[in-house]
C-alpha positions as CSV (number, residue, x, y, z in Angstrom):
1,M,49.9,92.4,92.1
2,A,51.0,89.0,92.7
3,K,52.9,88.0,96.0
4,A,56.3,86.6,95.1
5,K,56.9,82.6,95.9
6,K,60.2,83.1,97.2
7,A,62.1,85.3,99.5
8,I,65.0,84.8,97.3
9,P,64.4,85.6,93.2
10,E,65.1,82.5,91.3
11,G,68.9,82.5,90.0
12,F,70.0,84.7,93.1
13,H,72.0,83.2,96.0
14,T,71.6,84.8,99.4
15,V,74.6,87.5,98.8
16,T,74.8,89.2,95.6
17,P,77.1,92.0,94.9
18,Q,76.5,95.1,93.6
19,L,78.7,97.2,91.7
20,T,78.6,101.0,91.2
21,L,80.6,101.9,88.1
22,D,81.7,105.2,86.9
23,N,80.5,104.2,83.3
24,A,78.6,100.9,83.7
25,A,77.8,100.3,80.0
26,P,81.4,99.9,78.8
27,A,81.9,97.9,81.8
28,I,78.9,95.7,81.0
29,D,80.8,95.1,77.8
30,W,84.1,94.6,79.0
31,Y,82.6,92.0,81.8
32,K,81.2,89.9,79.0
33,K,84.3,89.8,76.8
34,A,87.0,89.4,79.7
35,L,85.2,87.4,82.1
36,G,82.2,85.5,80.0
37,A,79.6,87.6,81.6
38,E,76.2,87.1,80.2
39,E,73.9,90.3,80.7
40,V,70.6,89.4,82.1
41,S,68.7,92.7,82.4
42,R,69.4,96.9,81.9
43,A,67.4,99.6,83.2
44,V,68.6,102.7,81.6
45,G,67.5,106.0,83.1
46,P,65.9,109.0,80.5
47,D,69.8,111.0,81.1
48,G,71.0,107.4,79.6
49,K,72.7,106.3,82.9
50,I,72.3,102.4,83.9
51,M,69.9,102.6,86.9
52,H,70.5,98.7,87.3
53,A,71.8,95.9,85.3
54,E,71.9,92.2,86.4
55,L,74.9,90.1,84.9
56,R,75.6,86.5,85.2
57,I,78.8,84.7,85.5
58,G,78.5,81.0,85.8
59,D,75.9,80.3,88.3
60,S,76.1,83.6,90.1
61,R,74.5,86.9,89.4
62,I,76.0,90.8,90.4
63,M,73.9,93.8,89.9
64,L,75.5,97.2,88.4
65,N,74.8,100.9,88.3
66,D,76.3,104.2,87.3
67,P,76.8,106.5,90.2
68,M,73.5,108.1,91.3
69,M,71.8,109.8,94.2
70,G,74.9,110.5,95.9
71,G,76.9,106.8,95.2
72,K,80.4,107.0,93.8
73,G,82.5,104.4,91.8
74,P,85.5,102.9,92.8
75,K,87.9,105.5,90.8
76,A,86.0,108.8,92.8
77,L,87.1,106.8,96.0
78,G,90.9,106.2,95.4
79,G,89.8,102.4,94.4
80,S,87.7,99.8,95.8
81,P,88.7,97.6,99.1
82,A,86.6,94.7,97.9
83,S,87.4,91.9,95.9
84,L,84.8,89.5,93.9
85,W,86.0,86.2,94.5
86,V,85.2,84.0,91.3
87,Y,85.8,80.0,91.6
88,V,86.0,78.2,87.8
89,E,87.3,74.9,86.8
90,D,90.2,76.8,84.8
91,C,91.3,79.9,87.0
92,D,94.5,80.4,84.5
93,A,92.3,80.5,81.4
94,L,90.1,83.3,83.0
95,F,92.9,85.3,84.6
96,N,94.7,85.3,81.5
97,R,91.6,86.0,79.5
98,A,90.8,89.4,81.7
99,V,94.3,90.3,81.5
100,S,94.5,90.0,77.6
101,A,91.2,92.2,78.0
102,G,93.1,95.0,80.2
103,A,93.1,93.9,83.7
104,Q,95.6,94.9,85.7
105,V,97.5,91.5,87.9
106,L,97.6,93.6,91.5
107,G,101.2,93.9,93.0
108,G,102.3,91.6,96.3
109,P,102.5,87.9,96.5
110,M,98.8,87.3,95.6
111,G,98.3,89.0,92.2
112,Q,100.1,86.6,89.7
113,I,98.4,83.4,89.7
114,A,99.9,80.7,91.6
115,D,99.3,77.6,93.8
116,Q,98.4,79.1,97.3
117,F,98.9,77.6,101.1
118,W,95.4,77.4,101.5
119,G,94.7,74.8,98.5
120,D,93.6,77.1,95.7
121,R,95.4,78.0,92.5
122,F,94.6,82.0,92.6
123,G,95.4,85.2,91.3
124,Q,93.8,88.7,91.3
125,V,93.4,91.6,89.0
126,E,91.9,95.1,88.7
127,D,89.7,95.8,86.0
128,P,89.8,98.9,84.2
129,F,86.7,100.3,86.1
130,G,88.4,99.9,89.5
131,H,87.2,96.8,91.0
132,Q,89.4,93.6,91.9
133,W,88.7,90.1,90.9
134,S,90.0,86.9,92.4
135,F,90.1,83.8,90.2
136,A,90.3,80.8,92.1
137,T,90.4,76.5,91.2
138,H,90.2,74.8,94.4
139,K,92.9,72.2,94.1
140,Q,93.9,70.7,97.3
141,D,92.0,69.9,100.5
142,F,94.0,70.6,103.3
143,S,93.3,70.4,107.1
144,S,93.2,73.7,109.3
145,D,96.4,72.8,110.8
146,Q,98.1,71.8,107.4
147,I,96.8,75.3,106.3
148,A,98.5,77.0,109.6
149,A,101.9,75.2,108.9
150,N,101.7,76.1,104.9
151,A,100.7,79.8,105.9
152,K,103.7,79.9,108.4
153,T,106.2,78.7,105.6
154,F,104.4,81.2,103.0
155,F,105.1,84.1,105.3
156,A,108.6,82.8,106.2
157,N,109.5,83.1,103.1
158,M,108.1,86.4,101.9
159,P,110.4,89.3,101.4
160,K,110.7,91.4,104.6
161,K,108.6,94.3,103.5
162,S,106.4,96.6,105.2
163,A,102.7,96.5,104.4
164,P,102.5,99.3,102.6
165,E,105.3,98.7,100.7
166,M,103.8,95.0,99.9
167,A,100.6,96.6,98.7
168,T,103.0,98.3,95.7
169,A,105.1,95.9,95.1
């Protein structure tokens, strides 16, 4: 057995998300269609479940698998609190592609794609498998003071709803 040449394998970054999905095979197909993902590898167990798969989106990889050894997907947990953030040249195009493929736009002020107070154009969706995706294109560089002032204006102009109401809006 040859010793690894690098501590981080080629094509990976320091942090790599791993998604557990209730049915990984159709999710892989959906990510290809909706996000332009490229399948890098897939290992299937004797029961037909995906033990490990890797996709590349842009210059980043994500790993995914079916639930196994006590693991649960987001639907079994009532949803996922995490969001995968994807920076691209044209977030509107990727957002619209995902929605056309069946993603649901998240409620609240961050769901619909729009220019945001921190300088990104940004929107969020939930895929049909229960994972949230944030799509962004960086449009403006603001100083910390500008972001704080922009945020103050943003929050001052928000409807006066409680946090739980906002989450379902």
